[in-house]
DRENPA-3360 file (N, C-alpha, C; in nm, 2 decimals, always signed):
BEGIN
1 = XXXXXXXX = -1.37/+0.61/-0.41/-1.36/+0.71/-0.31/-1.23/+0.70/-0.23 ~ -1.16/+0.80/-0.22/-1.03/+0.80/-0.14/-1.06/+0.81/+0.00 ~ -0.99/+0.73/+0.08/-1.02/+0.72/+0.22/-0.91/+0.80/+0.30 ~ -0.92/+0.94/+0.29/-0.82/+1.02/+0.35/-0.81/+1.01/+0.50 ~ -0.92/+0.97/+0.56/-0.92/+0.97/+0.71/-0.88/+0.83/+0.77 ~ -0.87/+0.73/+0.68/-0.84/+0.60/+0.73/-0.69/+0.57/+0.74 ~ -0.61/+0.66/+0.68/-0.47/+0.63/+0.67/-0.39/+0.76/+0.70 ~ -0.27/+0.74/+0.76/-0.19/+0.86/+0.78/-0.04/+0.81/+0.77;
9 = XXXXXXXX = +0.04/+0.89/+0.70/+0.18/+0.85/+0.69/+0.25/+0.87/+0.82 ~ +0.31/+0.77/+0.87/+0.38/+0.78/+1.00/+0.52/+0.83/+0.97 ~ +0.59/+0.77/+0.89/+0.72/+0.82/+0.85/+0.78/+0.73/+0.74 ~ +0.87/+0.79/+0.66/+0.94/+0.71/+0.56/+1.08/+0.68/+0.62 ~ +1.12/+0.55/+0.61/+1.24/+0.51/+0.66/+1.35/+0.54/+0.56 ~ +1.48/+0.53/+0.60/+1.58/+0.57/+0.51/+1.64/+0.46/+0.43 ~ +1.58/+0.34/+0.42/+1.63/+0.24/+0.34/+1.62/+0.29/+0.19 ~ +1.73/+0.29/+0.12/+1.73/+0.34/-0.01/+1.79/+0.25/-0.11;
17 = XXXXXXXX = +1.75/+0.27/-0.23/+1.80/+0.19/-0.35/+1.83/+0.29/-0.46 ~ +1.95/+0.31/-0.50/+1.98/+0.40/-0.61/+1.94/+0.54/-0.58 ~ +1.95/+0.58/-0.45/+1.92/+0.72/-0.41/+1.77/+0.74/-0.38 ~ +1.68/+0.64/-0.39/+1.54/+0.66/-0.37/+1.50/+0.58/-0.25 ~ +1.41/+0.64/-0.16/+1.35/+0.57/-0.05/+1.26/+0.47/-0.11 ~ +1.27/+0.34/-0.08/+1.18/+0.24/-0.13/+1.09/+0.17/-0.03 ~ +1.10/+0.21/+0.09/+1.02/+0.14/+0.20/+0.96/+0.25/+0.28 ~ +0.83/+0.24/+0.29/+0.75/+0.34/+0.36/+0.66/+0.28/+0.46;
25 = XXXXXXXX = +0.63/+0.34/+0.58/+0.55/+0.29/+0.68/+0.42/+0.38/+0.69 ~ +0.31/+0.32/+0.68/+0.18/+0.39/+0.68/+0.09/+0.34/+0.79 ~ +0.02/+0.42/+0.86/-0.07/+0.38/+0.97/-0.21/+0.40/+0.93 ~ -0.29/+0.30/+0.97/-0.44/+0.30/+0.94/-0.51/+0.33/+1.07 ~ -0.62/+0.40/+1.06/-0.70/+0.44/+1.18/-0.82/+0.35/+1.19 ~ -0.84/+0.26/+1.10/-0.95/+0.17/+1.10/-0.90/+0.03/+1.12 ~ -0.99/-0.07/+1.13/-0.94/-0.21/+1.15/-0.87/-0.26/+1.03 ~ -0.91/-0.22/+0.91/-0.84/-0.27/+0.79/-0.87/-0.16/+0.68;
33 = XXXXXXXX = -0.79/-0.18/+0.57/-0.81/-0.10/+0.45/-0.80/-0.19/+0.33 ~ -0.89/-0.17/+0.23/-0.88/-0.26/+0.11/-0.76/-0.22/+0.03 ~ -0.71/-0.32/-0.04/-0.58/-0.31/-0.12/-0.59/-0.19/-0.22 ~ -0.69/-0.19/-0.30/-0.70/-0.08/-0.40/-0.71/+0.06/-0.34 ~ -0.78/+0.07/-0.23/-0.79/+0.20/-0.15/-0.65/+0.23/-0.09 ~ -0.58/+0.13/-0.05/-0.45/+0.16/+0.01/-0.35/+0.21/-0.10 ~ -0.35/+0.15/-0.21/-0.26/+0.19/-0.32/-0.29/+0.33/-0.36 ~ -0.42/+0.37/-0.36/-0.45/+0.51/-0.40/-0.41/+0.60/-0.28;
41 = XXXXXXXX = -0.43/+0.57/-0.16/-0.41/+0.65/-0.05/-0.26/+0.68/-0.03 ~ -0.17/+0.59/-0.07/-0.03/+0.61/-0.05/+0.03/+0.66/-0.18 ~ -0.05/+0.70/-0.28/-0.01/+0.75/-0.41/+0.08/+0.66/-0.49 ~ +0.06/+0.53/-0.47/+0.14/+0.43/-0.55/+0.08/+0.42/-0.69 ~ -0.05/+0.46/-0.70/-0.12/+0.46/-0.83/-0.19/+0.59/-0.84 ~ -0.23/+0.63/-0.96/-0.30/+0.76/-0.98/-0.45/+0.75/-0.97 ~ -0.50/+0.63/-0.99/-0.65/+0.62/-1.00/-0.69/+0.48/-0.96 ~ -0.82/+0.46/-0.93/-0.87/+0.33/-0.90/-0.86/+0.23/-1.02;
49 = XXXXXXXX = -0.87/+0.29/-1.14/-0.86/+0.21/-1.26/-0.72/+0.15/-1.27 ~ -0.62/+0.24/-1.24/-0.48/+0.19/-1.25/-0.45/+0.08/-1.14 ~ -0.51/+0.10/-1.02/-0.49/+0.00/-0.92/-0.55/-0.13/-0.96 ~ -0.67/-0.13/-1.02/-0.74/-0.25/-1.07/-0.65/-0.32/-1.17 ~ -0.60/-0.24/-1.27/-0.52/-0.31/-1.37/-0.39/-0.36/-1.32 ~ -0.32/-0.29/-1.23/-0.19/-0.34/-1.17/-0.22/-0.47/-1.09 ~ -0.33/-0.47/-1.01/-0.36/-0.59/-0.93/-0.39/-0.70/-1.02 ~ -0.48/-0.68/-1.13/-0.51/-0.79/-1.22/-0.40/-0.84/-1.30;
57 = XXXXXXXX = -0.30/-0.76/-1.32/-0.17/-0.80/-1.40/-0.08/-0.87/-1.31 ~ -0.10/-0.88/-1.18/-0.01/-0.95/-1.08/+0.11/-0.87/-1.05 ~ +0.10/-0.74/-1.05/+0.21/-0.66/-1.02/+0.22/-0.62/-0.87 ~ +0.12/-0.66/-0.79/+0.12/-0.63/-0.65/+0.14/-0.75/-0.57 ~ +0.22/-0.74/-0.47/+0.25/-0.85/-0.37/+0.20/-0.80/-0.23 ~ +0.14/-0.89/-0.16/+0.10/-0.87/-0.02/+0.17/-0.98/+0.06 ~ +0.25/-0.94/+0.15/+0.32/-1.03/+0.23/+0.40/-1.13/+0.15 ~ +0.46/-1.08/+0.04/+0.54/-1.17/-0.05/+0.47/-1.25/-0.15;
65 = XXXXXXXX = +0.33/-1.25/-0.15/+0.25/-1.33/-0.24/+0.18/-1.24/-0.34 ~ +0.18/-1.28/-0.47/+0.11/-1.20/-0.57/-0.04/-1.20/-0.53 ~ -0.10/-1.09/-0.53/-0.24/-1.07/-0.49/-0.32/-1.02/-0.61 ~ -0.43/-1.09/-0.64/-0.52/-1.06/-0.75/-0.65/-1.00/-0.71 ~ -0.67/-0.99/-0.58/-0.80/-0.94/-0.53/-0.79/-0.79/-0.49 ~ -0.85/-0.70/-0.56/-0.84/-0.56/-0.52/-0.91/-0.53/-0.39 ~ -1.00/-0.61/-0.35/-1.07/-0.59/-0.23/-1.01/-0.66/-0.11 ~ -0.89/-0.71/-0.13/-0.81/-0.78/-0.02/-0.80/-0.69/+0.10;
73 = XXXXXXXX = -0.84/-0.73/+0.21/-0.83/-0.65/+0.33/-0.68/-0.65/+0.39 ~ -0.63/-0.53/+0.41/-0.50/-0.52/+0.47/-0.51/-0.48/+0.61 ~ -0.43/-0.55/+0.70/-0.43/-0.52/+0.84/-0.30/-0.48/+0.89 ~ -0.29/-0.42/+1.01/-0.15/-0.38/+1.06/-0.06/-0.50/+1.05 ~ +0.06/-0.48/+1.01/+0.16/-0.58/+0.99/+0.18/-0.63/+0.85 ~ +0.08/-0.60/+0.76/+0.09/-0.65/+0.63/+0.19/-0.56/+0.55 ~ +0.25/-0.62/+0.45/+0.35/-0.56/+0.37/+0.30/-0.56/+0.22 ~ +0.31/-0.45/+0.15/+0.26/-0.44/+0.01/+0.38/-0.39/-0.07;
81 = XXXXXXXX = +0.40/-0.46/-0.19/+0.50/-0.42/-0.28/+0.44/-0.40/-0.42 ~ +0.48/-0.29/-0.48/+0.44/-0.26/-0.62/+0.56/-0.20/-0.69 ~ +0.61/-0.27/-0.78/+0.74/-0.24/-0.86/+0.85/-0.23/-0.75 ~ +0.92/-0.11/-0.75/+1.03/-0.10/-0.65/+0.99/-0.03/-0.52 ~ +0.85/-0.01/-0.50/+0.80/+0.05/-0.38/+0.75/-0.05/-0.28 ~ +0.79/-0.04/-0.16/+0.75/-0.13/-0.05/+0.68/-0.05/+0.06 ~ +0.57/-0.09/+0.11/+0.49/-0.03/+0.21/+0.46/-0.12/+0.32 ~ +0.46/-0.08/+0.44/+0.41/-0.16/+0.56/+0.29/-0.09/+0.62;
89 = XXXXX = +0.19/-0.17/+0.65/+0.07/-0.11/+0.71/+0.08/-0.13/+0.86 ~ +0.06/-0.03/+0.94/+0.07/-0.03/+1.08/-0.05/+0.04/+1.14 ~ -0.08/+0.03/+1.26/-0.18/+0.10/+1.33/-0.14/+0.24/+1.36 ~ -0.22/+0.34/+1.32/-0.19/+0.48/+1.34/-0.20/+0.51/+1.49 ~ -0.12/+0.60/+1.54/-0.12/+0.64/+1.68/-0.23/+0.73/+1.71;
% end
């Protein structure tokens, strides 16, 4: 289930690599959001199955550490990296 109400895009910063924005800031309206739900909500993956596979393959880093738990709780201040995309989780206004 996508959690449309738990997350809102605050803004994309202008840090670029090869002409593409690679760092985005997202705000959550709840105390935390699970890693797989976050990846779906920010459109980093197209489905929960893809999120599960990418996490299991060690392609996702949380705060610089490879994360294998798809249920990992993300809190404001956490950073998520998948391939060349980087996301920061913040509290929504």
